[in-house]
C-alpha positions as MATLAB code, in Angstrom:
seq = 'MKITSAEFVISAVAPKQYPTDGLPEIALVGRSNVGKSSLLNKMMNRKSLARTSSRPGKTQTLNYFRVNNQLYFVDFPGYGYAKVAKSIKEQWGKMIQTYLSKREELRFIIQLVDIRHAPSKDDIAMYDWCKQIGIPTVVVATKGDKIARGRWQAHTKVIRDQLKLRDTDTIIVFSSETGQGKEELWAEIMRRLKEQEDAIPASETAAEKTAGQE';
ca = [
      99.494   68.126  110.876;
     100.749   65.976  113.753;
     104.065   67.280  115.105;
     106.271   64.449  116.372;
     109.517   66.411  116.557;
     110.593   70.024  116.291;
     114.062   71.357  117.017;
     116.279   74.348  116.489;
     119.254   73.277  114.360;
     121.538   76.202  113.536;
     121.845   79.958  113.115;
     123.482   80.416  109.735;
     125.038   83.466  108.096;
     126.683   81.786  105.094;
     126.014   78.840  102.738;
     128.729   76.712  104.360;
     126.594   76.644  107.521;
     123.359   75.550  105.828;
     122.150   71.985  106.549;
     123.253   69.402  103.987;
     120.544   66.762  104.381;
     118.527   68.027  101.397;
     115.218   68.528  103.225;
     112.885   71.137  101.690;
     113.096   74.599  103.219;
     110.406   77.225  103.761;
     111.578   80.736  104.578;
     109.628   83.052  106.876;
     109.964   86.767  106.223;
     108.294   89.841  107.658;
     108.700   93.084  109.543;
     110.078   93.095  113.055;
     107.306   92.435  115.585;
     104.944   90.963  112.978;
     104.867   87.697  114.920;
     107.226   85.285  113.148;
     108.495   83.609  116.327;
     104.979   83.310  117.724;
     103.776   81.751  114.480;
     106.649   79.276  114.457;
     105.956   78.219  118.036;
     102.257   77.759  117.299;
     102.942   75.783  114.118;
     105.401   73.496  115.920;
     103.299   73.135  119.100;
     106.098   74.590  121.200;
     105.883   77.464  123.659;
     109.356   78.926  123.261;
     111.366   77.004  120.665;
     111.586   80.140  118.538;
     112.459   82.926  120.927;
     110.264   85.984  120.935;
     111.854   89.278  121.852;
     110.634   92.680  122.993;
     113.602   94.152  121.131;
     112.869   94.344  117.373;
     115.755   93.567  115.055;
     117.382   91.116  117.458;
     117.430   88.214  114.987;
     120.465   88.701  112.750;
     120.868   85.224  111.258;
     118.952   82.603  109.286;
     117.551   80.378  112.026;
     116.824   76.799  110.987;
     114.072   74.738  112.654;
     113.598   71.103  111.612;
     110.070   69.687  111.851;
     109.300   65.934  111.852;
     112.627   65.356  110.072;
     110.575   66.338  107.034;
     111.215   70.033  106.389;
     112.908   73.163  107.687;
     111.423   76.499  108.615;
     114.070   79.165  108.030;
     113.388   82.279  110.102;
     114.773   85.453  108.502;
     115.811   88.649  110.301;
     112.894   91.054  110.631;
     113.038   94.006  108.261;
     111.856   97.584  108.614;
     113.235   98.419  112.046;
     114.910  101.823  111.947;
     117.211  101.400  114.967;
     119.174   98.513  113.464;
     122.566   99.783  112.368;
     122.988  100.412  108.647;
     126.025   98.118  108.481;
     123.991   95.249  109.957;
     121.154   95.868  107.521;
     123.628   95.667  104.650;
     124.938   92.352  105.969;
     121.371   91.048  106.223;
     120.707   92.119  102.655;
     123.690   90.218  101.287;
     122.912   87.144  103.382;
     119.261   87.104  102.324;
     120.014   87.753   98.656;
     122.493   84.875   98.612;
     119.977   82.533  100.212;
     116.983   83.517   98.071;
     118.845   83.431   94.771;
     121.035   80.345   95.278;
     119.491   77.965   97.818;
     118.175   74.974   95.851;
     116.337   73.525   98.857;
     114.142   76.628   99.178;
     110.622   75.724   98.071;
     108.626   78.866   98.820;
     108.314   81.892  101.083;
     105.859   82.556  103.884;
     105.577   86.337  104.173;
     103.926   87.680  107.314;
     101.950   90.934  107.189;
     100.018   92.484  110.092;
      96.329   92.237  109.147;
      95.544   95.491  110.985;
      97.597   97.652  108.645;
      98.167   98.101  104.940;
     101.456   96.576  103.743;
     104.472   98.810  104.355;
     106.963   99.826  101.688;
     109.270   97.108  103.041;
     106.487   94.514  102.782;
     105.838   95.495   99.174;
     109.551   95.519   98.334;
     110.006   92.046   99.856;
     107.094   90.597   97.914;
     108.291   92.238   94.679;
     111.734   90.757   95.274;
     110.241   87.270   95.558;
     108.252   87.846   92.361;
     111.353   88.966   90.473;
     113.275   85.884   91.561;
     110.262   83.701   90.815;
     109.745   82.300   94.319;
     106.168   81.252   95.193;
     104.793   83.026   98.254;
     102.148   82.340  100.890;
     101.066   85.570  102.576;
     100.004   85.163  106.197;
      97.957   87.990  107.721;
      98.957   87.797  111.380;
      97.196   89.047  114.521;
      93.782   87.976  113.232;
      92.460   88.007  116.790;
      93.101   91.751  117.045;
      90.249   92.716  114.711;
      86.691   91.430  114.301;
      86.256   88.412  112.031;
      83.761   90.396  109.968;
      86.549   92.796  108.956;
      88.996   90.133  107.796;
      87.855   90.140  104.175;
      88.199   93.902  103.796;
      91.648   93.920  105.396;
      92.961   90.977  103.369;
      91.695   92.664  100.196;
      93.836   95.712  101.006;
      96.852   93.429  101.498;
      96.128   91.531   98.281;
      95.640   94.704   96.221;
      98.657   96.613   97.545;
     101.053   93.677   97.246;
      99.550   92.927   93.801;
      99.356   89.270   94.744;
      99.910   86.705   92.008;
      96.963   84.430   91.246;
      99.035   81.434   92.354;
      99.837   82.941   95.752;
      97.646   82.463   98.805;
      96.652   84.672  101.736;
      95.753   83.103  105.095;
      94.497   84.843  108.247;
      96.443   83.652  111.297;
      96.410   84.139  115.054;
      99.092   82.706  117.308;
      96.763   83.416  120.239;
      93.743   81.403  119.084;
      95.345   79.051  116.567;
      93.225   80.511  113.765;
      94.746   79.556  110.405;
      97.187   76.989  111.802;
      95.681   73.919  110.148;
      94.956   75.870  106.968;
      98.585   76.961  106.770;
      99.869   73.429  107.396;
      97.543   72.118  104.667;
      98.863   74.765  102.268;
     102.476   73.925  103.128;
     102.001   70.202  102.578;
     100.020   70.743   99.371;
     102.723   72.915   97.879;
     105.515   70.554   98.906;
     103.683   67.591   97.373;
     103.004   69.461   94.137;
     106.662   70.386   93.803;
     107.797   66.897   94.722;
     105.445   65.346   92.147;
     106.736   67.723   89.484;
     110.399   66.741   89.924;
     110.190   63.145   88.604;
     108.183   64.320   85.604;
     110.837   66.832   84.604;
     113.615   64.314   85.140;
     111.808   61.766   82.984;
     111.403   64.325   80.217;
     115.105   65.135   80.382;
     116.009   61.443   80.165;
     113.800   60.990   77.089;
     115.380   63.998   75.411;
     118.849   62.698   76.182;
     117.949   59.290   74.708;
     116.800   60.864   71.449;
     120.059   62.749   70.925;
];
């Protein structure tokens, strides 16, 4: 994927702040410190467009990044960090639920899980939430450079089994340090967007035929 433009657009907390240009959106979710900002920077070929922080839980909004005027990455607040105030967590929950359940431009979720560890209860709850709503998910096992390549398969199997991954969902090993998985993830993103785009005209045509028969 050749990146010709990448820019931060807005930090949103409510639907009235979401972009209105109709571009497809891909949400990134994961625990605090799982590497979402680092992944975004690597995917967009930028060193610090998405700000990394040594203080987990700092992101408290939906951060929109527009890539090639073609799609948005929507960076979610990190979950699972105990020191974030309960009131803030509740606000996050409402904000995220509103976005996931009502945002028509959302195409699928990229959920980041640290390859070194089994999925946490929060990881499992997040994936289950996406399944209940019916949102397709790409699971990215981050920090692939932190363990030997020969152990990747065993670790991804643990992630797959504990999340109870759907057959239609994908798992990709990623490293923001080495670039491992970058092109594979871009290929998966573009494949899914094309499949969904191709499916829209077909459904509209079917609806038009039905309407004409009535």
